[in-house]
C-alpha positions in Angstrom: 25.1 19.3 1.3 23.0 19.7 -1.8 24.1 21.5 -5.0 21.7 21.7 -7.9 23.2 23.3 -11.0 21.4 24.3 -14.3 18.8 21.6 -13.8 16.3 21.2 -16.7 13.2 19.0 -16.8 10.8 18.8 -19.8 7.8 16.5 -20.0 6.3 15.0 -23.3 9.3 16.1 -25.4 8.5 16.5 -29.1 4.7 16.4 -28.6 2.0 19.0 -28.7 1.9 18.6 -24.9 5.6 19.4 -24.4 6.1 21.2 -21.1 9.3 22.7 -19.6 8.9 22.6 -15.8 12.4 23.6 -14.8 15.1 25.3 -16.9 18.6 26.0 -15.7 17.4 25.8 -12.2 20.0 26.4 -9.4 19.8 25.7 -5.7 22.5 25.2 -3.0 21.6 24.0 0.5 24.1 23.9 3.3 24.4 21.0 5.7 21.9 21.3 8.5 19.6 23.7 6.7 15.8 23.3 7.0 14.4 24.9 3.9 10.7 25.4 3.4 9.4 25.7 -0.2 6.2 27.5 -1.2 4.6 28.3 -4.5 1.4 27.9 -6.5 0.3 24.8 -8.3 2.5 24.1 -11.3 5.5 26.1 -9.8 7.7 23.0 -10.1 8.0 22.1 -6.4 7.1 18.4 -6.5 9.0 18.0 -9.8 12.1 19.3 -8.0 11.7 16.8 -5.2 11.1 14.0 -7.7 14.3 14.9 -9.6 16.3 14.9 -6.3 14.7 11.5 -5.3 15.4 9.9 -8.8 11.7 9.5 -9.8 12.5 11.6 -12.8 15.7 12.0 -14.7 16.7 15.5 -15.8 17.3 16.5 -19.4 20.3 18.6 -18.3 22.1 19.8 -15.2 23.5 18.1 -12.2 22.4 17.1 -8.7 25.3 16.8 -6.2 24.6 15.4 -2.7 27.4 15.4 -0.2 29.9 15.8 -2.9 28.6 12.9 -5.1 26.9 13.4 -8.4 23.6 11.6 -8.2 22.0 13.1 -11.3 21.7 9.7 -13.2 21.6 7.4 -10.1 18.5 5.1 -10.0 15.9 5.9 -7.4 16.5 2.7 -5.4 20.2 3.6 -4.9 19.4 7.1 -3.7 17.1 5.6 -1.0 20.2 4.6 0.9 20.9 8.2 1.8 17.6 10.0 1.2 14.6 10.0 3.4 11.1 11.0 2.0 7.6 11.5 3.4 4.8 11.8 0.9 1.5 13.8 1.0 -0.5 10.5 1.1 -0.1 8.8 4.5 -0.7 5.5 2.8 2.5 5.7 0.7 5.1 5.8 3.4 4.2 2.5 5.2 3.3 -1.1 4.3 -0.3 -1.5 5.4 -0.3 -5.3 5.7 2.9 -5.3 7.8 3.2 -4.7 11.6 4.6 -1.5 12.9 7.7 -3.3 14.1 8.2 -4.9 10.6 7.9 -1.5 8.9 10.5 -0.1 11.3 12.8 -3.1 10.7 12.7 -2.5 6.9 13.5 1.2 7.4 16.3 0.3 9.8 17.9 -2.0 7.2 17.8 0.6 4.4 21.1 0.5 2.5 22.5 -2.4 4.5 23.4 -5.9 3.3 21.0 -8.6 4.3 21.9 -12.0 5.7 20.2 -15.1 7.0 19.3 -14.3 10.6 16.3 -13.6 12.8 14.3 -10.7 11.3 14.2 -8.5 14.4 16.6 -8.7 17.3 15.9 -7.8 20.9 18.1 -4.7 20.8 16.2 -3.6 17.7 12.9 -4.0 19.4 14.0 -1.9 22.3 15.4 0.7 20.0 12.1 0.9 18.1 10.1 1.2 21.3 12.3 4.0 22.5 11.8 5.9 19.2 8.0 5.3 19.2 7.7 6.4 22.8 9.3 9.8 21.8 6.4 10.3 19.3 4.0 10.3 22.3 1.3 8.5 20.4 1.2 5.3 22.4 2.5 3.3 19.5 5.4 1.8 21.5 2.8 -0.6 23.1 1.3 -1.5 19.7 4.3 -2.9 17.9 2.5 -5.9 16.4 -0.5 -3.9 15.1 -0.7 -3.7 11.3 0.1 -0.2 10.0 -3.1 -0.2 7.9 -5.1 -0.1 11.2 -3.6 3.2 12.3 -5.1 6.6 11.7 -3.8 8.8 8.9 -1.9 10.9 11.5 -0.4 7.9 13.2 0.7 6.4 9.8 2.3 9.7 8.8 4.2 9.9 12.1 5.4 6.4 11.6 6.4 7.2 8.0 8.3 10.2 9.4 10.1 8.1 11.9 11.0 5.5 9.3 12.3 8.2 6.9 14.7 9.6 9.7 15.7 6.3 11.4 18.9 6.0 9.5 19.6 9.8 9.6 19.6 10.5 5.9 21.8 13.0 4.3 18.7 14.8 3.0 15.1 14.6 4.2 12.4 15.4 1.6 9.0 16.3 2.9 6.4 16.7 0.1 3.4 18.4 1.7 3.4 15.7 4.3 0.6 17.2 6.4 -1.7 18.3 3.5 -4.0 15.3 3.8 -4.4 15.6 7.6 -6.9 17.5 9.7 -5.5 20.7 11.3 -5.0 19.3 14.8 -3.3 16.2 13.5 -1.2 18.2 11.0 0.1 20.4 13.8 1.1 17.3 15.8 3.0 15.9 12.8 4.7 19.2 12.2 5.8 19.3 15.9 7.3 15.8 15.5 8.9 16.9 12.2 10.7 19.8 13.9 11.8 17.6 16.9 13.2 14.9 14.6 15.0 17.3 12.3 16.5 19.2 15.2 17.5 16.1 17.2 19.2 14.4 14.3 20.4 17.7 12.7 19.0 16.7 9.4 19.3 18.7 6.2 15.7 19.1 5.1 13.7 20.3 2.2 9.9 20.7 2.9 7.2 21.7 0.4 4.1 23.3 1.9 1.2 25.3 0.7 0.8 26.8 4.1 2.5 30.2 4.4 2.4 30.3 8.2 4.1 26.9 8.4 6.7 27.9 5.8 7.5 31.0 7.9 7.5 29.3 11.3 9.5 26.2 10.4 13.1 26.0 9.3 15.9 28.6 8.9 15.4 29.4 5.2 12.4 29.9 2.9 12.3 29.9 -0.9 9.3 30.6 -3.2 9.0 29.1 -6.6 6.9 30.3 -9.6 6.9 28.8 -13.1 10.0 26.7 -12.4 12.1 29.6 -10.9 13.1 30.7 -7.4 11.5 34.2 -7.1 12.3 34.8 -3.4 15.0 33.3 -1.1 15.1 34.5 2.5 16.9 33.2 5.7 18.0 34.0 9.2 16.5 37.0 11.0 14.8 38.3 7.8 12.8 35.0 7.6 12.0 35.1 11.3 10.5 38.6 10.9 8.4 37.6 7.9 4.6 37.8 8.0 2.0 36.2 5.6 1.0 39.7 4.6 4.6 40.5 3.7 4.6 37.6 1.2 1.2 38.5 -0.2 2.3 42.0 -0.8 5.6 40.9 -2.3 4.2 38.4 -4.7 0.8 39.9 -5.4 -0.4 38.2 -8.6 0.5 34.6 -8.1 0.4 34.4 -4.3 -3.4 34.4 -4.2 -3.4 30.8 -5.5 -1.9 29.6 -2.2 -3.6 28.3 0.9 -3.3 30.9 3.6 -4.4 28.8 6.5 
């Protein structure tokens, strides 16, 4: 589903602050894989997601998604087949719009727009059904503005919006880091349910080693722009936090071990 070949990203080229984050970076992800990504600050995790999403353009290399080279494609065009949930719960929803309006926008991603009623009856029923599955009571609050929701509720809504059109690739950028532990656990449960139900290919960044081991079928660890560990299948299931700490010693102590 995703092939990243020899990807290079350098910031502030030609200045005293020039910084090479990724250099000849390679990563291949199969369709249906749920890959968790861990690494210390500055490892290149978020830069990788921003390159895939089109926020940044690479200096060299290629990003191929479902057989199509998207390396130079603008961010707004990639949103047709990419879903993304950010660390900040405020970024994934429009605060001044109602829940139903947010979902309608997400439901029309990549589709042509015409002159017709904004939200049809069948759409409303569909949205209520999806919201009910979240088990947060939001199906009865369709006309509440998203800005009045709690951080966890907004993140759950953002997650639903990102997966509504079943994207070819779902990007999760530490999407529970700003939530309290109980709410974060609920959002992670919803994440796993939505990914499994829709069979979504997923790339999830996290600082939490336990979550990285527990979720998904593959784990990669990055350090200074390189993949230093890549494990999947039974080997991943049998991993423990202590195993990762022992394996990576020096730089693993900068991670959150919650």
